[in-house]
N, C-alpha and C positions, 0 to 999 in steps of 0.2 A: 504494500500500500504506500502511496506517495505521501510524504510529509509536506504540508504547505506552509509557507511563511505568510501568515495572514496580514502581518504588518506591512510587508513589502507589497502585497496585493492591494491593500487599501491605499497605499501611497501611489501605486501605479494607476489606480482608478481616478485619483485626483479629486478635487472638490467638485468638479462638474458632474460626477456620478451621483452626487447627493443634492444638487441644486437644480431647480427648474430653469428653463430658458427664460430670459427676460421677456416680459409681455411686449410683443411687437408683431409686425407682419413679416413673414419669411417666404422666400422662394423655396419650394419643396418638391419632392417627388414621392410617389407612393412606393415605398421600399418593400412592403409586403402587405397583402390583403387576404383575409381568410373569411369564409362564410361560417358563421357560428350561430348558436342560440344564446340569448341573454338569460340571466338568472330567472327572469319572469317568463321564459319560454318563447320569446319573440325572436324572429329571424333578425340577424344583424351582420354587419360587416365589421370585423376587427381590423383596423388599418394602422399600419406603422408608416409614418412619414419621416423622411430624412431631409434635413435642411440642406439646400444645394449650394448656397453662396454665403459669403461674409464670414465673420469671425466664429460663427457657430456651425459652419459647414460640417456635415456629417452627424450632428446631433440628431437624436430620434425623438419623435413626439407621437404618442399613441392616442387613438380615438376610436370609439365604437359608434357606428351609424346604425341605430336600431330602427327597424321597420315596424311602425305602430299603426296597423290598419284602423284602429279605433279612434285615431286623432288625425283629422285633416290637416291641422297645423304642423304636426310632427312629420306627416308625409310630405307636406310642402317643403319643409327644411331638407328632408332626405333627397327629394328630387332636384332641388336647387343645387345641393352639393354635388350630385351626380352630373348635372349639366355643366357645372364649373369644371368638372374633371373630364368633360367631353362625351359623357353618356347621356344623350338627349332623349326626347320622346320617341324619335325614330328608332333609336337603339332598343328602347323598352317595348316598342310595338312588335318586335320580333320575338318577345316572350323568353328572354334568356333565363336560365336557372340562376339561383343565387351564387352557385359555385362559378358559373361562367362570368357573372358580373365581377366577382372577386378576382378572377384571373385577368379579366380585361382591364381592371383598374391598376394592376401591377405595372410600374414604370411610368405612370401618368404624372405629368407635371402640373403644378398649381401654385397658388399663393395661399398661405394659411395665416389666419389671425390667431395668434397664440395669446392666451390669457393665463392668469395664475389663480388657482382656487385652493382652498384648504380642504384636505381630506385626511381623516385620522390624525389630526393635529400636525400635518405636514403640508407644505406648499407643493402643489402639483400643477403641471401644465394642463390646459384644456384648449381645445380648438373651438373658437366661437364662430368662425366663418371660413368657408372655403371659396376661393375666388379663382377665375381662370388665370393662367400665368400672364405676366405683363406682356410677353411677346406673342401671346395667342396660341403658341404651339403646345398643346397638352401632351403630345407624345414626344419622347426623347428622340432626337435626330442623331444618327450615326452615319459615318461614311463607309459604305460597303466596298469590297474589293472592286477596283475599276473606277472609283470616285463617285459612284451614284449615291445620292442622298436617299437614305431609307429611314422610315419612321417605325419604331417598334411599338406595337400596341397589343399587349396581353397575348403574346404568342403569334401575332399576325404582323405582317410588314406591309406598309404602303409605300410606294415610291413617288418621289416628287410631290408629296402632299395630296395625291389622289385619294378618292374614297374607296377604291376597290382594294381588297386585301387578299394576300396570298400567304400560305404557311411560311414560317421562318425557315430558310434553308439551313440544314445542319452545319454546324461549325461557325455560325455567325455569333458574335459576342453579345447576345441578348440575355 
């Protein structure tokens, strides 16, 4: 069994591991998204955002987007956040599963308004608003072999900003 030096590990984590991000607006990317059930049994998306730019680049912020069929206001918030992430009414008209929505959110860019709230006598981050990215590109752009711009969208790639999608070819760094 490995002996761990907990003091060294705490020092390596630094103070940032214990403090929330300052309340502000951040450029972010959906680093991970999973379809889950809330403690009340409602469907939800558990989303991990990663700050893209600035002195806090790489820091993570977590949020759960709960689907509350019994509240039109909550549903309105949910669908506004989805639209800011590029999943609009046309997308939902196709009837995707919650798992497909989670997969399609991975890698999407946005701006998040981060606030601070108290939970269990500790300051925690909360995301009050999700907005489209400042440049309007919700999908991360990469350059494919041969110099063609490609946009990764949850396992699909669109080229040159078109709306048609094809599966990601094996070996591309998505």
